[in-house]
N, C-alpha and C positions, 0 to 999 in steps of 0.2 A: 288127084287121092280127093275126093267128100269130104267136106269138112267134118261129117259124122265121124269118116271114117279118123281122122285125124283125131280128134276126139276121145275115143276108144282106144287110140295107139298112146296119148297123152297119158289119162288118166292109170292105162295099164303102166309104161315107165315110170308116173311117179309110186303105182303101190310096187311095183319091181324093186325101186331104191328102196323103197321103207321095209319088203319083206328082206334083201338081200342085208341089210344095215340091222332087223330082229337078230337076223343068222348068224353074223358078225359078232354081234353083243353076246346071244347066248354061245356062241364058241369060247369066246373069249371069256369066260363067267364059269364056263362046265355049269351052269343053270340051265337046263331046256325044257321047263316048265311052259314056256310060248309056246312049244313045238305044234301043236297045232292051231294055231293063231297064225305063226307064221309061215304054213303049209297054207292055210287057206287065202292068207293072202297072196300070195304068190301065185296059187293056182287061181281063186277067182277072180284076182283083182290084176292080175299080167293075164297069164294065158287065156282063159275065157271072152277077156274083154279085147285083145288084139284076134282073138277065132270073129269074135264079133265085128269086130273092124275093117278083118282084109272080108269077110262075107261082106258088106256092105261096099266095102271098094273093088270087087268083084262084081256085082251087081249095080254097079253106080245108075248106070242108066234107065233102069229098071225100077230100081227103089222108091217105095212110099216112106216119104224124106220124115213123115211124121210121124208114122211107126216108127223107123231107124231114130231119131232122138227118144221116144218114150220110151222104146229097150234102152237105149245111155242111159238116162235119167234115173231110172229103175234099178237098172243094174247097179247102175254106180252109189243110190241111195245105199241100196241091200248092202255094197262093200262096207260104205261108207261106216252105216250100220253096225254091222255083223262083226267088222274086224277089232276095232277096239271093245266095245259091251264082251267080244270072246276072252281077251286078254285078261280084259281087267276082271271079270268071272274065275279065268282060271288061275289069278293069281289069289285068290281066295272071295273073293267077291261077289256071294251066287245070286245075292239080287237083280243082279241085271244081267240075270238068264232069260227073262223075259224078251229084252233088249236085241239078245241073240239070237228067237223064236224069229221075231221083227224084219229083222236082218234075214234069216234064212227065207222067209217066207218073199219080201224082195226081192232075193235069186231069183227064186224060182216062177214067182210073176212074171220077172226078166226073161229067163230062161222063155216064159211061154210067149211071151210077144217075140220074142225072137226067133220062136216055131213057127208062130204066125206066118212071120216074113218070109221065112224058108218055104214055107209051104204055100204062099204067093206065090215066088218065084219058079217053083214048080209047076203049078196048076195057070200058070200064065200064057196066052196065047199066044206062041211063036210065029 
């Protein structure tokens, strides 16, 4: 497995651990205020990152390493910025709404970089 794929899976695993822990805390307390942060952490942090990692593992021989690492850095930054600020915002501090927006933009930019990788793979000469 390429190192980039392992990085995506490692980051995803840490996010899933955090997401499951948050889910257990919410379930135990009966307070589901942070459910959107929990869902976004599991989806963007685990599912999407692992999907990216899988793609790069499957295209290891032909991937553009710089583009793949840019995808990782931007996508991970999106999760790191968005999820904590979303959780704090959901807890009542609306002043962090701009950080949530920055996290969303980073996540979208990460997806765009991933799309470039996918379309480079589709169009490469075989």
